[in-house]
N, C-alpha and C positions, 0 to 999 in steps of 0.2 A: 531583537532577533536583527540581523543584517541580512540586506539584498546583493548582497555583490558579489561576482564568480571572482573566486580566486584566479588573480595574475597566469601563476604556470601554469594552468590546465586550458586555459580558454574557455572553460565550459563552466556553469553554476553547477553548485554542490547543492542539492538537497539530501534530504533523508523522507522515506517512504515505511509505513506501516503496511506488513500485509495481514490484517488480519484474519484469524482461519479459527473455523469450530469442527469438531468430525459429528455427523450425524450419524441416527440411531442404528442405519444401514451400516455405518463403518466408514462412507466417502467422508470427502471432507471438500467443506465449503469455505469460500472465500467473499469478504464484503466489500463493496466497493458501493462508492460515493460519484456523485456529478459533480462537477466541478461548478464551480459560484457564478463563473461570467459565463462560459459555454453550454452549460449542462450535459457536459460528457463525461460517459465515466471514467474512472479512475480509484488509485490507491490513493487515502490520506496520505500526502506530502506537503513538508516544510522544511524551512532552512533552520541548519543545527542552533543550539541554543549555547549559550553562554553561560560555565554550569551545571550543564545535561552532557552524555556520551549522546553521541549519535543515536544509540538505542533507545534513552530515555526520551528525548528529541521527538524520534520516530511517534513512539509509546502516546508522548503528550499530543500529538496531531491529530493520533488518530481518536482520542479523549475529544480533540473542540472539533474535530470537523464528522465524526461519524459516531460519536457518543457510543463507543465500547472500551472499556476496561479488562486488563488481562497481565497472564505476562509477556516478558518481551524477551527474544532470543539475543543476546549481546554481542553475535556474532553474523554480519550480514552474510544472506542467503541468495545473494542477484543483486543484479542493478539493470536498469535500462534509460537509456537516454531518451531523450523526448526536446520538444522543442516550447521554453519560458514562455508565456507572454505575461507580459506588464501593463499595467493599466492608463500606459501610458497609449498600448498600442504598439509598442517595440515589444521584438522577442531576443530570445539567445537562446543558443542552445547548449542543454542541460542535463544531469545527471543524477540518478537518483538511487539511492542504494536502498536495498529491501531490505525492511530486517519482519522474522515471524515475529506475531502477535496470534498467543492463543487467547484467546476469547472466549473470557471468564459471567462478565456481566456489559447489559446491553444500558444503557441508562433510557426512560421514555422521552428525557429531555437534554438537552444539549447546545454547547454555544451557539454553534451553526444551524441547529435545526430546521431556522425558517429558511435558510440559504442551500441546504441541499439536500438530494435524496438519498438512501441507502438502502440496495439488494445484497442481499443473500444470495450466492449461484457457484452454479463447479466451476472447477478453474476453465474447463472449457467453453461452458458459456460463458465466463467474464472473458475468456481472452479472445471473445466474436463482440464484446459490448465494447472494451476499450480502443480508440481511437489512438493510440498511440501504436506503433506498429512493434517497435522492440519489445513495451511491455506484453503484448498478444505473444513474444514470441515466448517473454518469460513463461508466460502461463499457459501455455503449451507444454515447454518443458516442465511445467508444474504436474498436469494433468498424466504427464504419459509416465512421471515416475524422474525425470531425468533428474529433474528437483527434488531433492526430500526435507521437511521441514524439522527440522533439528529436535525441535520436545517433544516428537510424535513419533513412536515406532511407525510408519507406515502401514495399514493394516489394509486388506482386501478386504470386501463385502464375503457375510457368508455365503458360505456356500463356491468362492472360487478357488 
């Protein structure tokens, strides 16, 4: 896993998973995790991995960081900009490409369980919880229906 920014864009490039599930009432929930360094809510994300597509790298990050498995769409559904903090205290602008992960299994134990919390939230709650304003905008768009999850036709709650 490399950690260098591509010289052409000036942004470090990462991949993120948007773990989601459909609730009994037909609504969508998304899974957020906390950062290992500052405890702020975020999506599972990491560096592209040699030999894996960006979508598969995002699925691997979701497994390691959030302990979830499922079907990931090969096409990104969005992206967000953020400030990437490094362990030496430096930071650089970054952009994460988001892939929708339809969660089919939540593990009780996973690689980073002792380093992170995970929590299911509505997209609106998630937008309020995340620190990165561009990610919050993406989640607001998801909540409003402006962003559609490709693996599921969005269904409205019963009675609407």
